[in-house]
Structure formats: C-alpha cells, structure tokens
Backbone as CSV, one residue per row, in Angstrom:
resi,resn,N_x,N_y,N_z,CA_x,CA_y,CA_z,C_x,C_y,C_z
1,MET,193.174,-48.088,52.983,192.764,-46.728,53.223,191.277,-46.601,52.945
2,SER,190.660,-45.724,53.673,189.244,-45.489,53.432,188.924,-44.023,53.684
3,ILE,187.831,-43.577,53.095,187.355,-42.227,53.317,185.857,-42.301,53.578
4,PRO,185.363,-41.512,54.517,183.923,-41.542,54.793,183.142,-40.796,53.709
5,LYS,182.040,-41.395,53.293,181.157,-40.774,52.304,179.713,-41.019,52.725
6,TRP,178.871,-40.008,52.547,177.459,-40.131,52.843,176.654,-39.767,51.605
7,ASN,175.495,-40.375,51.475,174.577,-40.099,50.360,175.247,-40.267,49.002
8,VAL,175.926,-41.364,48.832,176.630,-41.648,47.583,175.655,-42.256,46.581
9,ASP,175.680,-41.761,45.353,174.846,-42.307,44.287,175.640,-43.410,43.580
10,LEU,175.223,-44.660,43.746,175.936,-45.806,43.183,175.153,-46.492,42.063
11,THR,174.241,-45.785,41.418,173.380,-46.426,40.429,174.162,-47.009,39.248
12,GLN,175.202,-46.352,38.773,175.993,-46.853,37.638,177.372,-47.368,38.077
13,ALA,177.609,-47.455,39.354,178.933,-47.856,39.855,179.151,-49.358,39.673
14,LYS,180.382,-49.726,39.368,180.756,-51.134,39.299,181.243,-51.547,40.687
15,GLN,180.499,-52.426,41.304,180.833,-52.881,42.648,181.241,-54.347,42.563
16,GLN,182.513,-54.572,42.394,183.024,-55.934,42.299,184.319,-56.038,43.082
17,ASN,184.470,-57.161,43.785,185.698,-57.461,44.519,186.126,-56.335,45.456
18,LEU,185.174,-55.821,46.238,185.493,-54.806,47.229,186.153,-55.491,48.418
19,ARG,187.394,-55.189,48.650,188.144,-55.828,49.733,187.845,-55.108,51.039
20,ILE,187.498,-55.874,52.092,187.134,-55.263,53.367,188.094,-55.630,54.486
21,THR,189.229,-56.216,54.133,190.228,-56.573,55.137,191.529,-55.837,54.851
22,ARG,192.367,-55.780,55.871,193.682,-55.148,55.715,194.583,-56.043,54.866
23,THR,195.650,-55.469,54.357,196.533,-56.235,53.480,197.257,-57.357,54.209
24,ASN,197.453,-57.232,55.525,198.150,-58.286,56.271,197.182,-59.339,56.831
25,GLU,195.914,-59.272,56.474,194.902,-60.233,56.920,194.433,-61.067,55.732
26,GLY,193.686,-62.108,56.036,193.081,-62.904,54.967,192.144,-62.037,54.150
27,THR,192.038,-62.319,52.878,191.244,-61.487,51.979,189.773,-61.865,52.042
28,ILE,188.938,-60.859,52.275,187.485,-61.005,52.186,187.015,-59.941,51.209
29,THR,186.333,-60.366,50.149,185.807,-59.428,49.165,184.309,-59.638,49.002
30,VAL,183.612,-58.567,48.685,182.172,-58.614,48.422,181.894,-57.778,47.174
31,ASP,180.686,-57.874,46.664,180.326,-57.160,45.437,179.261,-56.089,45.652
32,ASP,179.166,-55.575,46.877,178.185,-54.534,47.170,178.717,-53.678,48.308
33,LEU,178.702,-52.364,48.133,179.275,-51.464,49.129,178.539,-51.545,50.469
34,LYS,177.216,-51.663,50.435,176.457,-51.742,51.697,176.790,-53.022,52.451
35,ILE,176.931,-54.122,51.739,177.332,-55.384,52.372,178.745,-55.266,52.920
36,ALA,179.625,-54.599,52.175,181.001,-54.404,52.629,181.030,-53.629,53.941
37,GLN,180.241,-52.577,54.034,180.186,-51.793,55.270,179.669,-52.642,56.426
38,PHE,178.633,-53.426,56.173,178.038,-54.268,57.216,179.027,-55.326,57.707
39,ILE,179.648,-56.054,56.791,180.600,-57.100,57.166,181.800,-56.495,57.880
40,HIS,182.298,-55.381,57.400,183.431,-54.712,58.045,183.084,-54.318,59.479
41,THR,181.887,-53.804,59.679,181.453,-53.427,61.023,181.366,-54.641,61.928
42,ILE,180.832,-55.739,61.433,180.743,-56.963,62.236,182.134,-57.468,62.608
43,LEU,183.044,-57.445,61.657,184.386,-57.956,61.909,185.179,-57.083,62.871
44,ASN,184.956,-55.782,62.839,185.820,-54.862,63.578,185.177,-54.201,64.786
45,ASN,183.944,-54.499,65.093,183.280,-53.885,66.237,182.726,-54.987,67.133
46,GLU,183.373,-55.201,68.260,182.982,-56.294,69.162,181.572,-56.104,69.699
47,ASN,181.158,-54.862,69.958,179.810,-54.617,70.469,178.747,-55.057,69.476
48,VAL,178.955,-54.751,68.204,178.001,-55.160,67.170,177.968,-56.682,67.065
49,ARG,179.145,-57.311,67.109,179.214,-58.781,67.071,178.431,-59.390,68.228
50,ASN,178.598,-58.834,69.422,177.897,-59.359,70.603,176.388,-59.194,70.474
51,VAL,175.944,-58.056,69.957,174.503,-57.830,69.781,173.932,-58.830,68.783
52,ILE,174.590,-59.020,67.653,174.107,-59.961,66.640,174.110,-61.385,67.188
53,ASP,175.146,-61.755,67.911,175.212,-63.089,68.506,174.076,-63.299,69.499
54,THR,173.824,-62.310,70.350,172.736,-62.415,71.324,171.386,-62.504,70.638
55,LEU,171.166,-61.668,69.629,169.889,-61.699,68.917,169.638,-63.038,68.242
56,THR,170.639,-63.567,67.571,170.434,-64.840,66.877,170.231,-65.979,67.865
57,THR,170.921,-65.946,68.999,170.736,-66.986,70.014,169.330,-66.924,70.592
58,LYS,168.874,-65.739,70.941,167.534,-65.579,71.519,166.460,-65.896,70.497
59,LEU,166.677,-65.516,69.257,165.697,-65.778,68.213,165.520,-67.273,67.998
60,VAL,166.594,-68.020,68.033,166.510,-69.469,67.893,165.740,-70.055,69.067
61,LEU,165.985,-69.555,70.261,165.261,-70.056,71.429,163.779,-69.738,71.337
62,ILE,163.433,-68.561,70.849,162.028,-68.173,70.749,161.333,-68.963,69.638
63,LEU,161.936,-69.049,68.483,161.302,-69.686,67.338,161.387,-71.205,67.365
64,GLY,162.225,-71.752,68.206,162.442,-73.192,68.196,161.433,-74.004,68.969
65,ARG,160.437,-73.397,69.650,159.504,-74.150,70.481,158.045,-73.905,70.111
66,PHE,157.698,-73.975,68.849,156.312,-73.805,68.449,155.667,-75.161,68.212
67,THR,155.079,-75.719,69.253,154.308,-76.955,69.126,152.993,-76.761,69.851
68,THR,151.980,-77.453,69.399,150.679,-77.363,70.065,150.494,-78.530,71.022
69,CYS,151.488,-79.364,71.147,151.394,-80.569,71.947,152.351,-80.471,73.133
70,ALA,151.927,-81.002,74.263,152.786,-81.024,75.442,153.959,-81.968,75.198
71,PRO,155.105,-81.745,75.877,156.267,-82.604,75.660,156.011,-84.080,75.947
72,ASP,155.083,-84.396,76.869,154.816,-85.799,77.207,153.627,-86.359,76.418
73,CYS,153.299,-85.726,75.338,152.151,-86.125,74.528,152.367,-87.533,73.964
74,SER,151.417,-88.403,74.179,151.559,-89.772,73.685,150.738,-90.012,72.420
75,ARG,149.961,-89.014,72.002,149.190,-89.164,70.772,150.121,-89.151,69.573
76,THR,149.689,-89.762,68.494,150.539,-89.823,67.301,150.573,-88.497,66.554
77,SER,149.525,-87.681,66.670,149.563,-86.364,66.037,149.187,-85.321,67.063
78,CYS,149.924,-84.264,67.088,149.676,-83.198,68.047,148.656,-82.224,67.476
79,GLY,148.071,-81.478,68.339,147.107,-80.488,67.917,145.789,-80.725,68.621
80,PRO,144.815,-79.907,68.374,143.531,-80.051,69.037,142.831,-81.346,68.618
81,ARG,142.210,-81.978,69.574,141.480,-83.216,69.270,140.149,-82.885,68.619
82,LYS,139.717,-83.711,67.697,138.430,-83.526,67.051,137.341,-84.096,67.955
83,ALA,136.227,-83.410,67.996,135.102,-83.899,68.809,134.534,-85.152,68.166
84,ARG,134.197,-86.139,68.999,133.618,-87.366,68.489,132.105,-87.325,68.674
85,ARG,131.413,-87.878,67.695,129.962,-87.937,67.798,129.555,-89.111,68.666
86,ALA,128.583,-88.886,69.494,128.041,-89.974,70.311,127.125,-90.811,69.448
87,ASN,127.204,-92.169,69.569,126.362,-93.052,68.758,125.053,-93.265,69.385
C-alpha cells in the first residue's frame, strides 16, 4: 500500500529497508525515500525505462570516441605533432 505525499520533511526520519516491490515479487529494499521513488518508477514505468536506456546508450556512443588521432594512425602516440627545428 502507498499514499501520495508532497513536501515531506524527512530530516529526523529513519529510512531503512524501504521495500519497493509487491509482496508477491522479489524483495528490493533501499535506505532512502527519494531513491525508492526513483527505482520504483524505473521498475514500473516502461516509458521511463526506455528513456533511460536510450540516454545511456547515446551517452556511451558520444563519450566513447574522444581521440585526437585518426583510426588509421600509425604513429606510436596520438595527438598534435611537435614542430621540428631545422638544422
């Protein structure tokens, strides 16, 4: 059972073993009400799950290709070449 609450003051509240699953499901517990709300939403809302999955997939693709060297680079170290002095 649950009841909706807004603007709850939890400064002195004991937040331990908050169960976020139904009794006929596997038990998932957390120790923070905000985390419990977030995990419950992810587990029970397919749209939120899809958005998070898409974001993490795209983020990995964006962040996974930061090199200063071309893929066919044959130099031992990538990056800008240092200017050589003429003798």
